[in-house]
VOPAGU-2260 file (C-alpha; in pm, 1 decimal, decimal comma):
REM VOPAGU-2260
SITE   aa  ch    i         X         Y         Z
SITE  MET   A    0    2964,4    7805,5   -2160,3
SITE  ILE   A    1    2609,5    7939,2   -2160,2
SITE  VAL   A    2    2649,8    8150,7   -1845,6
SITE  GLN   A    3    2943,8    8328,5   -2008,6
SITE  THR   A    4    2779,4    8399,7   -2343,3
SITE  VAL   A    5    2417,8    8475,8   -2250,8
SITE  ASP   A    6    2329,1    8807,8   -2092,5
SITE  PRO   A    7    2057,0    8752,0   -1828,1
SITE  ALA   A    8    1870,9    9052,1   -1968,5
SITE  ALA   A    9    1849,0    8874,5   -2306,2
SITE  ALA   A   10    1802,5    8517,1   -2180,9
SITE  THR   A   11    1527,4    8324,0   -2359,8
SITE  PHE   A   12    1411,3    7966,6   -2393,5
SITE  ASP   A   13    1583,4    7936,1   -2732,2
SITE  ASN   A   14    1925,5    8073,2   -2636,6
SITE  THR   A   15    1941,7    7928,7   -2284,6
SITE  ILE   A   16    1719,4    7624,9   -2222,2
SITE  LEU   A   17    1748,9    7459,5   -2563,0
SITE  PRO   A   18    2132,6    7467,5   -2566,9
SITE  ILE   A   19    2135,4    7312,8   -2218,4
SITE  ILE   A   20    1906,3    7030,4   -2328,4
SITE  HIS   A   21    2088,5    6971,6   -2657,0
SITE  GLU   A   22    2417,8    6943,6   -2469,4
SITE  GLU   A   23    2255,0    6711,4   -2216,6
SITE  ASN   A   24    2132,6    6488,1   -2500,2
SITE  ARG   A   25    2471,7    6494,2   -2672,6
SITE  LEU   A   26    2643,8    6390,9   -2353,5
SITE  LEU   A   27    2381,3    6121,6   -2293,4
SITE  CYS   A   28    2480,9    5948,5   -2617,9
SITE  GLU   A   29    2837,3    5903,1   -2494,3
SITE  ARG   A   30    2740,9    5843,6   -2135,1
SITE  GLN   A   31    2494,8    5558,8   -2188,2
SITE  LEU   A   32    2733,9    5366,7   -2410,4
SITE  THR   A   33    3028,0    5414,8   -2173,4
SITE  GLU   A   34    2839,4    5318,0   -1857,2
SITE  PHE   A   35    2679,6    5024,7   -2037,4
SITE  LEU   A   36    3019,8    4866,6   -2100,3
SITE  ALA   A   37    3078,7    4843,7   -1724,8
SITE  SER   A   38    2801,9    4582,3   -1707,2
SITE  VAL   A   39    2865,1    4365,9   -2013,5
SITE  SER   A   40    3215,7    4396,1   -2155,5
SITE  PRO   A   41    3408,6    4064,9   -2157,2
SITE  PHE   A   42    3727,5    4254,0   -2066,5
SITE  GLU   A   43    3797,3    4362,3   -1709,3
SITE  GLY   A   44    4011,4    4654,9   -1826,8
SITE  VAL   A   45    3721,2    4795,2   -2026,7
SITE  ARG   A   46    3480,2    4743,2   -1737,4
SITE  GLN   A   47    3715,2    4921,8   -1497,4
SITE  ALA   A   48    3760,6    5214,0   -1737,4
SITE  ALA   A   49    3383,1    5239,1   -1776,2
SITE  ARG   A   50    3335,9    5242,1   -1398,9
SITE  THR   A   51    3590,1    5521,8   -1369,2
SITE  ALA   A   52    3411,5    5720,0   -1640,0
SITE  LYS   A   53    3080,3    5667,3   -1460,7
SITE  CYS   A   54    3223,0    5826,5   -1147,1
SITE  GLN   A   55    3347,2    6120,7   -1353,2
SITE  PHE   A   56    3004,4    6169,8   -1509,6
SITE  ALA   A   57    2848,9    6165,7   -1162,4
SITE  GLU   A   58    3103,0    6421,8   -1041,8
SITE  PHE   A   59    3010,4    6646,9   -1333,4
SITE  ASP   A   60    2638,9    6612,7   -1249,6
SITE  ALA   A   61    2699,5    6702,1    -887,4
SITE  ARG   A   62    2897,4    7015,7    -972,8
SITE  THR   A   63    2654,8    7130,2   -1241,9
SITE  SER   A   64    2347,3    7084,1   -1022,9
SITE  THR   A   65    2484,6    7322,9    -758,3
SITE  ARG   A   66    2592,1    7611,3    -985,7
SITE  GLN   A   67    2419,8    7926,8    -868,2
SITE  ASP   A   68    2496,2    8119,1   -1191,0
SITE  LEU   A   69    2329,7    7854,6   -1407,4
SITE  TYR   A   70    2027,9    7838,8   -1177,3
SITE  ASP   A   71    1990,5    8219,0   -1187,3
SITE  LEU   A   72    1992,8    8216,4   -1566,7
SITE  ILE   A   73    1723,8    7947,2   -1586,8
SITE  PHE   A   74    1517,9    8129,4   -1324,5
SITE  VAL   A   75    1523,9    8446,2   -1538,2
SITE  VAL   A   76    1385,0    8251,4   -1833,2
SITE  SER   A   77    1122,5    8098,1   -1607,2
SITE  SER   A   78    1005,4    8443,1   -1494,7
SITE  ARG   A   79     942,0    8533,5   -1859,0
SITE  ALA   A   80     751,1    8215,9   -1939,3
SITE  GLU   A   81     417,1    8381,3   -2004,3
SITE  GLY   A   82     261,4    8233,0   -2314,7
SITE  MET   A   83     507,9    7944,6   -2322,3
SITE  ASP   A   84     367,5    7608,3   -2432,5
SITE  PRO   A   85     304,8    7348,6   -2155,7
SITE  GLU   A   86     588,8    7121,3   -2263,9
SITE  SER   A   87     847,5    7399,0   -2244,2
SITE  ARG   A   88     703,8    7521,1   -1913,5
SITE  ARG   A   89     728,4    7173,5   -1766,9
SITE  LEU   A   90    1088,7    7141,8   -1883,6
SITE  ILE   A   91    1190,0    7463,5   -1709,5
SITE  ASP   A   92    1009,5    7359,5   -1392,0
SITE  ARG   A   93    1194,1    7028,7   -1398,8
SITE  LEU   A   94    1531,6    7200,6   -1432,9
SITE  LEU   A   95    1458,1    7434,7   -1143,9
SITE  SER   A   96    1332,2    7144,2    -933,3
SITE  ASP   A   97    1653,3    6949,8    -998,1
SITE  PHE   A   98    1860,6    7240,0    -867,2
SITE  SER   A   99    1643,0    7272,4    -558,8
SITE  ARG   A  100    1651,0    6898,8    -486,3
SITE  GLN   A  101    2030,1    6902,6    -494,6
SITE  GLY   A  102    2046,8    7162,9    -218,8
SITE  LEU   A  103    2107,3    7487,0    -402,8
SITE  ALA   A  104    1907,6    7667,4    -134,2
SITE  ALA   A  105    2113,3    7510,2     144,1
SITE  THR   A  106    2402,0    7676,5     324,8
SITE  PRO   A  107    2748,5    7658,4     165,4
SITE  GLU   A  108    2854,5    7409,5     431,7
SITE  HIS   A  109    2556,4    7186,2     359,4
SITE  ARG   A  110    2615,4    7213,1     -17,3
SITE  ARG   A  111    2972,0    7094,6      30,6
SITE  ARG   A  112    2850,1    6802,9     238,5
SITE  LEU   A  113    2583,5    6713,2     -18,4
SITE  HIS   A  114    2851,0    6710,2    -285,5
SITE  GLU   A  115    3062,4    6474,5     -74,6
SITE  ILE   A  116    2761,0    6248,6     -10,4
SITE  ASP   A  117    2673,1    6223,7    -380,3
SITE  ALA   A  118    3032,6    6143,1    -471,1
SITE  GLU   A  119    3054,5    5871,4    -204,6
SITE  LEU   A  120    2714,8    5727,1    -296,9
SITE  ASN   A  121    2827,7    5694,5    -655,6
SITE  GLU   A  122    3144,9    5515,7    -545,9
SITE  VAL   A  123    2942,2    5283,9    -321,9
SITE  GLU   A  124    2701,9    5202,2    -603,2
SITE  THR   A  125    2983,8    5136,2    -849,9
SITE  GLU   A  126    3165,3    4905,2    -608,8
SITE  TYR   A  127    2839,2    4730,3    -513,9
SITE  LEU   A  128    2755,0    4653,5    -878,0
SITE  HIS   A  129    3112,8    4545,0    -944,4
SITE  ASN   A  130    3091,3    4296,3    -657,5
SITE  LEU   A  131    2777,4    4147,8    -811,7
SITE  GLN   A  132    2966,1    4051,1   -1125,6
SITE  LEU   A  133    3029,0    3685,6   -1059,6
SITE  PRO   A  134    3319,6    3459,8   -1148,7
SITE  GLU   A  135    3272,0    3184,9   -1405,4
SITE  HIS   A  136    3141,3    2954,3   -1137,9
SITE  PHE   A  137    3134,8    2903,3    -763,1
SITE  ASP   A  138    3314,8    2598,1    -634,7
SITE  ILE   A  139    3065,7    2474,9    -376,0
SITE  ARG   A  140    3130,1    2124,9    -246,7
SITE  VAL   A  141    2851,4    1907,3    -108,1
SITE  ALA   A  142    2850,8    1545,3       3,8
SITE  GLU   A  143    2762,2    1310,2    -280,5
SITE  ARG   A  144    2494,2    1136,2     -73,0
SITE  GLU   A  145    2306,7    1466,8     -36,9
SITE  LEU   A  146    2275,9    1527,5    -412,1
SITE  GLU   A  147    2024,1    1259,4    -496,8
SITE  GLY   A  148    1798,3    1386,0    -775,7
SITE  VAL   A  149    2028,0    1672,8    -878,7
SITE  PRO   A  150    2089,5    1676,4   -1259,0
SITE  GLN   A  151    2440,5    1614,3   -1380,4
SITE  ARG   A  152    2462,6    1956,7   -1547,5
SITE  PHE   A  153    2513,6    2126,1   -1211,3
SITE  ARG   A  154    2819,5    1922,3   -1120,1
SITE  HIS   A  155    3164,7    2066,1   -1166,5
SITE  ALA   A  156    3281,5    1738,7   -1317,7
SITE  PRO   A  157    3126,6    1397,2   -1387,9
SITE  ARG   A  158    3128,7    1167,1   -1088,0
SITE  ASP   A  159    3389,2     933,2   -1230,9
SITE  GLU   A  160    3620,6    1228,2   -1306,5
SITE  ASP   A  161    3587,0    1401,5    -971,1
SITE  ASP   A  162    3926,9    1380,1    -803,1
SITE  SER   A  163    3804,6    1452,6    -452,0
SITE  ASN   A  164    3861,5    1175,6    -195,9
SITE  ASP   A  165    3632,9    1310,6      75,3
SITE  GLY   A  166    3307,3    1193,2     -78,5
SITE  SER   A  167    3208,0    1542,8    -187,0
SITE  VAL   A  168    3110,1    1679,4    -528,6
SITE  GLY   A  169    3181,9    2023,9    -669,9
SITE  LEU   A  170    2878,2    2218,4    -789,5
SITE  LYS   A  171    2897,0    2466,4   -1075,1
SITE  LEU   A  172    2689,4    2781,1   -1027,7
SITE  GLY   A  173    2719,1    3075,5   -1265,7
SITE  GLY   A  174    2450,3    3304,3   -1127,8
SITE  ARG   A  175    2141,6    3345,2    -911,7
SITE  MET   A  176    1905,3    3190,8   -1166,7
SITE  GLN   A  177    2116,6    2875,4   -1173,5
SITE  LEU   A  178    2121,7    2875,3    -793,6
SITE  LEU   A  179    1740,6    2880,7    -776,0
SITE  ASP   A  180    1719,1    2614,0   -1044,3
SITE  LEU   A  181    1961,8    2392,0    -852,3
SITE  LEU   A  182    1779,8    2436,3    -520,8
SITE  SER   A  183    1457,1    2316,4    -680,8
SITE  TYR   A  184    1617,8    1970,1    -722,1
SITE  VAL   A  185    1802,3    1931,4    -390,5
SITE  ARG   A  186    1608,4    1697,2    -163,7
SITE  SER   A  187    1844,6    1723,1     132,0
SITE  HIS   A  188    1742,7    2001,7     370,4
SITE  LYS   A  189    2096,8    2032,4     500,7
SITE  ALA   A  190    2242,1    2054,0     149,6
SITE  ARG   A  191    1995,9    2325,5      45,6
SITE  GLU   A  192    2101,9    2540,3     339,8
SITE  THR   A  193    2471,8    2475,7     275,8
SITE  ILE   A  194    2445,7    2569,1     -91,4
SITE  TYR   A  195    2240,7    2883,2     -29,7
SITE  ARG   A  196    2462,0    3011,8     250,7
SITE  GLU   A  197    2780,7    2941,4      57,1
SITE  TYR   A  198    2646,5    3129,0    -245,1
SITE  ALA   A  199    2530,2    3421,0     -31,3
SITE  SER   A  200    2870,2    3444,2     140,1
SITE  HIS   A  201    3024,6    3556,7    -189,6
SITE  HIS   A  202    2823,8    3878,3    -157,4
SITE  GLN   A  203    2934,1    3949,1     199,9
SITE  PRO   A  204    3145,3    4253,9      97,1
SITE  ASN   A  205    2825,6    4425,9     -18,5
SITE  VAL   A  206    2670,3    4422,4     329,1
SITE  ALA   A  207    2886,5    4708,9     454,0
SITE  LEU   A  208    2829,1    4899,0     128,2
SITE  PHE   A  209    2453,4    4858,0     161,4
SITE  GLU   A  210    2458,9    4985,3     519,3
SITE  ARG   A  211    2677,3    5279,7     418,3
SITE  ALA   A  212    2438,5    5374,1     137,1
SITE  ILE   A  213    2145,0    5374,6     380,6
SITE  MET   A  214    2323,4    5612,5     618,2
SITE  LEU   A  215    2436,8    5846,1     339,7
SITE  ARG   A  216    2090,6    5862,5     186,6
SITE  TYR   A  217    1935,9    5936,6     524,5
SITE  GLU   A  218    2185,5    6216,5     587,6
SITE  LYS   A  219    2118,6    6365,1     244,6
SITE  ALA   A  220    1742,3    6359,7     300,4
SITE  ARG   A  221    1775,9    6531,1     637,7
SITE  ILE   A  222    1994,2    6808,1     494,7
SITE  LEU   A  223    1733,6    6868,9     222,9
SITE  GLY   A  224    1453,9    6897,1     475,9
SITE  HIS   A  225    1298,8    6549,0     452,7
SITE  THR   A  226    1249,3    6295,4     728,1
SITE  THR   A  227    1348,2    5997,4     510,2
SITE  TYR   A  228    1521,6    5932,7     180,5
SITE  THR   A  229    1200,9    5777,2      46,8
SITE  GLU   A  230    1017,8    6101,8     112,8
SITE  TRP   A  231    1282,0    6294,2     -83,5
SITE  LEU   A  232    1278,2    6040,1    -365,5
SITE  MET   A  233     900,5    6041,0    -405,3
SITE  ALA   A  234     867,7    6419,8    -411,3
SITE  THR   A  235     874,0    6413,9    -792,3
SITE  ARG   A  236     672,8    6094,9    -839,8
SITE  MET   A  237     305,1    6060,7    -926,8
SITE  GLU   A  238     229,4    5962,2    -567,5
SITE  LYS   A  239     431,0    6193,0    -345,6
SITE  ASP   A  240     339,6    6061,8       0,9
SITE  PRO   A  241     518,9    5744,0     119,6
SITE  LYS   A  242     232,3    5680,5     363,0
SITE  CYS   A  243      -5,3    5622,8      71,4
SITE  VAL   A  244     228,4    5359,9     -70,1
SITE  VAL   A  245     255,3    5187,8     268,0
SITE  THR   A  246    -125,1    5187,4     296,5
SITE  PHE   A  247    -154,3    5037,2     -51,0
SITE  LEU   A  248      95,8    4763,0      30,6
SITE  LYS   A  249     -80,3    4681,6     356,9
SITE  ASP   A  250    -413,6    4655,3     174,9
SITE  LEU   A  251    -250,0    4432,3     -84,6
SITE  LEU   A  252    -102,5    4210,7     185,7
SITE  THR   A  253    -443,9    4184,4     352,2
SITE  THR   A  254    -595,6    4072,9      22,6
SITE  ILE   A  255    -335,9    3816,8     -82,1
SITE  GLY   A  256    -217,0    3723,5     267,5
SITE  PRO   A  257    -459,2    3433,2     319,2
SITE  ALA   A  258    -360,7    3273,7     -12,5
SITE  LYS   A  259       9,2    3318,1      67,6
SITE  ASP   A  260     -33,2    3172,0     416,7
SITE  SER   A  261    -220,2    2873,0     275,3
SITE  ILE   A  262      56,6    2794,3      25,8
SITE  VAL   A  263     332,0    2835,3     285,2
SITE  GLU   A  264     144,2    2606,0     523,2
SITE  GLN   A  265     126,8    2339,7     251,4
SITE  TRP   A  266     501,5    2375,4     198,1
SITE  ARG   A  267     565,6    2343,3     571,8
SITE  GLN   A  268     353,3    2029,2     589,4
SITE  MET   A  269     540,9    1874,1     297,2
SITE  LYS   A  270     872,7    1955,9     463,5
SITE  LYS   A  271     754,5    1810,3     795,5
SITE  GLU   A  272     656,1    1484,1     626,3
SITE  ASP   A  273     992,2    1464,7     449,9
SITE  LEU   A  274    1180,8    1513,6     776,1
SITE  GLU   A  275     968,9    1251,9     951,3
SITE  THR   A  276    1044,3    1006,0     672,4
SITE  ILE   A  277    1420,0    1034,2     726,6
SITE  GLY   A  278    1393,5    1063,0    1104,3
SITE  GLN   A  279    1513,4    1421,7    1137,5
SITE  PRO   A  280    1361,8    1677,9    1377,0
SITE  ASP   A  281    1142,0    1956,5    1243,5
SITE  ASP   A  282    1202,2    2302,4    1393,6
SITE  GLY   A  283     873,1    2426,1    1248,2
SITE  ASN   A  284    1038,5    2688,2    1028,2
SITE  PHE   A  285    1033,2    2728,6     653,5
SITE  TYR   A  286    1344,6    2894,1     509,1
SITE  VAL   A  287    1417,6    3082,8     189,8
SITE  TRP   A  288    1632,4    2797,2      60,2
SITE  ASP   A  289    1336,3    2558,1      98,0
SITE  ARG   A  290    1093,6    2755,3    -117,3
SITE  PHE   A  291    1220,2    2659,5    -461,1
SITE  TYR   A  292    1229,0    2285,9    -392,0
SITE  TYR   A  293     875,4    2274,6    -253,5
SITE  THR   A  294     740,9    2503,9    -522,0
SITE  LYS   A  295     858,8    2250,5    -777,2
SITE  ARG   A  296     716,4    1965,4    -570,2
SITE  MET   A  297     377,0    2136,8    -542,8
SITE  MET   A  298     361,6    2211,1    -914,7
SITE  GLU   A  299     431,3    1846,7    -992,9
SITE  SER   A  300     189,5    1699,1    -738,7
SITE  ALA   A  301     -99,3    1944,8    -764,3
SITE  PHE   A  302     -86,0    2037,1   -1133,4
SITE  ALA   A  303     114,9    1754,0   -1293,9
SITE  PHE   A  304     352,0    2022,8   -1421,7
SITE  ASN   A  305     708,3    1915,9   -1494,1
SITE  SER   A  306     933,9    2209,4   -1572,7
SITE  ASP   A  307    1203,7    1991,8   -1728,4
SITE  THR   A  308     955,0    1851,4   -1979,7
SITE  VAL   A  309     820,4    2195,8   -2063,4
SITE  LYS   A  310    1172,1    2334,3   -2120,2
SITE  GLU   A  311    1222,5    2089,7   -2407,3
SITE  TYR   A  312     957,8    2277,3   -2605,4
SITE  PHE   A  313    1111,3    2621,2   -2551,2
SITE  PRO   A  314    1468,5    2639,6   -2685,5
SITE  LEU   A  315    1603,9    2986,8   -2621,8
SITE  GLU   A  316    1653,2    3140,4   -2966,5
SITE  HIS   A  317    1330,4    2996,4   -3107,6
SITE  THR   A  318    1140,7    3124,7   -2803,0
SITE  VAL   A  319    1291,8    3472,9   -2846,3
SITE  ILE   A  320    1185,1    3485,1   -3210,6
SITE  CYS   A  321     828,9    3382,4   -3122,4
SITE  MET   A  322     815,2    3630,6   -2833,8
SITE  LEU   A  323     926,3    3916,9   -3058,5
SITE  GLY   A  324     665,3    3807,2   -3310,7
SITE  ILE   A  325     396,5    3854,0   -3045,9
SITE  PHE   A  326     534,1    4196,6   -2951,6
SITE  GLY   A  327     545,9    4293,7   -3316,5
SITE  HIS   A  328     183,7    4192,4   -3367,9
SITE  LEU   A  329      67,9    4387,3   -3061,3
SITE  PHE   A  330     267,5    4706,8   -3118,0
SITE  GLY   A  331     305,5    4721,8   -3494,2
SITE  LEU   A  332     678,1    4643,8   -3497,8
SITE  ARG   A  333     899,1    4420,1   -3708,0
SITE  PHE   A  334    1212,7    4260,9   -3563,0
SITE  VAL   A  335    1480,2    4146,7   -3807,7
SITE  ASN   A  336    1761,6    3919,5   -3688,7
SITE  THR   A  337    2082,1    4071,4   -3828,3
SITE  ASP   A  338    2311,1    3780,3   -3734,2
SITE  GLY   A  339    2523,3    4017,2   -3527,4
SITE  ILE   A  340    2588,5    4268,7   -3805,4
SITE  ALA   A  341    2460,6    4626,4   -3781,9
SITE  HIS   A  342    2453,7    4837,8   -4097,0
SITE  PRO   A  343    2533,0    5207,1   -4051,4
SITE  CYS   A  344    2344,8    5483,8   -4227,0
SITE  PRO   A  345    2419,2    5472,1   -4603,1
SITE  GLN   A  346    2508,9    5842,7   -4603,3
SITE  THR   A  347    2819,5    5765,7   -4397,3
SITE  ASP   A  348    2965,3    5558,4   -4681,6
SITE  SER   A  349    3092,4    5316,1   -4420,8
SITE  GLU   A  350    3123,2    4942,7   -4462,7
SITE  GLU   A  351    2888,5    4726,3   -4258,0
SITE  ARG   A  352    3043,7    4631,6   -3929,0
SITE  ALA   A  353    2984,2    4392,5   -3641,2
SITE  THR   A  354    2860,2    4582,1   -3338,2
SITE  VAL   A  355    2798,7    4311,4   -3079,4
SITE  TRP   A  356    3035,6    4299,6   -2781,1
SITE  HIS   A  357    3022,4    3920,3   -2752,7
SITE  GLU   A  358    2952,8    3640,9   -2998,1
SITE  ASP   A  359    2652,6    3519,9   -2795,9
SITE  VAL   A  360    2467,7    3852,4   -2828,2
SITE  LEU   A  361    2155,9    3855,2   -3048,0
SITE  LEU   A  362    2102,6    4170,9   -3252,7
SITE  PHE   A  363    1770,2    4274,3   -3404,4
SITE  ALA   A  364    1682,8    4570,4   -3623,8
SITE  VAL   A  365    1347,8    4719,1   -3519,8
SITE  TRP   A  366    1103,7    4873,7   -3767,7
SITE  ASP   A  367     781,3    5067,7   -3721,7
SITE  HIS   A  368     553,8    4841,0   -3920,3
SITE  ALA   A  369     212,1    4960,5   -3800,5
SITE  GLY   A  370     -28,5    4957,4   -4095,3
SITE  ARG   A  371     248,4    5015,4   -4348,6
SITE  ASP   A  372     394,8    4835,6   -4641,9
SITE  GLN   A  373     740,1    4692,5   -4582,6
SITE  GLU   A  374     893,2    4950,7   -4817,5
SITE  ASP   A  375     748,7    5242,0   -4619,0
SITE  ALA   A  376     837,5    5124,3   -4266,7
SITE  ASP   A  377    1053,8    5354,0   -4054,2
SITE  PHE   A  378    1369,8    5220,5   -3893,2
SITE  LEU   A  379    1353,4    5271,3   -3513,7
SITE  GLY   A  380    1678,7    5128,4   -3380,1
SITE  TYR   A  381    1849,3    4812,2   -3259,5
SITE  LEU   A  382    1756,0    4565,1   -2989,5
SITE  TYR   A  383    2043,0    4372,8   -2829,4
SITE  MET   A  384    1984,9    4056,2   -2627,0
SITE  ASP   A  385    2273,3    3928,1   -2413,8
SITE  LEU   A  386    2108,2    3620,8   -2262,7
SITE  TYR   A  387    2388,6    3388,3   -2152,4
SITE  PRO   A  388    2567,7    3453,4   -1819,4
SITE  ARG   A  389    2947,3    3485,2   -1825,3
SITE  PRO   A  390    3224,0    3616,5   -1599,3
SITE  GLY   A  391    3209,5    3992,2   -1548,6
SITE  GLN   A  392    2855,4    4031,3   -1678,9
SITE  ILE   A  393    2595,2    4197,8   -1459,9
SITE  PRO   A  394    2393,2    3914,2   -1300,1
SITE  GLY   A  395    2019,8    3857,7   -1322,3
SITE  PHE   A  396    1770,7    4041,7   -1538,6
SITE  ALA   A  397    1865,8    4387,7   -1663,1
SITE  ASP   A  398    1729,6    4639,6   -1913,0
SITE  LEU   A  399    2014,4    4874,3   -2001,6
SITE  PRO   A  400    2014,6    5164,7   -2250,0
SITE  ILE   A  401    2302,3    5167,1   -2497,3
SITE  HIS   A  402    2225,7    5473,6   -2706,4
SITE  PRO   A  403    1923,8    5704,2   -2734,8
SITE  VAL   A  404    1702,0    5588,9   -3019,0
SITE  CYS   A  405    1704,6    5820,5   -3320,2
SITE  THR   A  406    1599,8    5796,0   -3683,7
SITE  HIS   A  407    1829,5    5890,7   -3969,8
SITE  ARG   A  408    1680,5    5950,9   -4309,1
SITE  GLY   A  409    1772,7    5682,9   -4554,2
SITE  ILE   A  410    1877,0    5419,9   -4300,9
SITE  GLU   A  411    1565,2    5220,5   -4374,2
SITE  GLN   A  412    1709,3    5150,4   -4719,5
SITE  VAL   A  413    1971,0    4927,3   -4556,8
SITE  TYR   A  414    1724,5    4659,2   -4453,4
SITE  ARG   A  415    1480,5    4658,7   -4740,0
SITE  ASN   A  416    1649,5    4352,1   -4878,0
SITE  TYR   A  417    1582,7    4146,0   -4561,5
């Protein structure tokens, strides 16, 4: 422990700050990989263990950030920072700011409460994200007559195999993207509402968690001397005043508002005409579950754009390869598809091993190829792409770190034969 081995009278950047940062980086290697598994592992036991570890990491952060002895040691180094380079100075300032933002200057009673708030917020976040991990599919049943125009791929079973005797059909939804895709085909206004509400009801447990998080964040901000949590959060950002952000958003809304209103009015008119055609009353409202259907309608009528036709020209893996080719051209990178096999550094004398957590994961080796011959390119790391939804996987789009990128000498030799 640094506070036990370093005498404050002899504390320097090299014997105090650097060891703290090196330990932080070492822990980060284990932490990112462990927490990552909570979002992608196919096994519930692994996901649960990763969630538990995440809470333990958060508990460690909370206790470390309120240690007076560690803060005092860093403050001593800061007071001797004359002549220190800007990067080191900024690092020390960041460490001191982190202590201050976690309430080190608060009363002991407030520090205890802040610790309790952080622990509960972490539990709320973990449970919230766990609730977002969807089952294999939602069994939503809708009357057959209301599914005119809906592609067969959304149905739980083919019509002639559906064993229901109530005239309804089961719909298979594996995630939000599939929900939005389905809604773009559903012509029935009643069916769109039914499907959207049924899907949303699966996330009902998160409502109370969301409300609890808001109250805890507000309490934390007030203890730390801020009027809102946003004010506390933005204190370390480039723009520190929430009012400036609100002003920017209002100006943006003023600029794009007329275009948005025009499009929504066209959607409302299309919906009104549809309801008149089938003899149903129009309440004059346009709902969130209507947007995707009328967006698709507008694209087809105004621009002759058919998304189903376009999709035929963009199969997933081919599109990924082309996309990475564009990135490589722009940023001087080379992406090599490893077929799911990652080769460790030759100095380890280890056999090559599969490192993907699921057979659907795409794995690419990434090389710095800017202005260099292939033989001289530096190996940068691996890019994993887990693109197919499955039970237990975090839903929607996500960019998750697995391990800090580092370069080992000699590792580039592994891929020179590709």
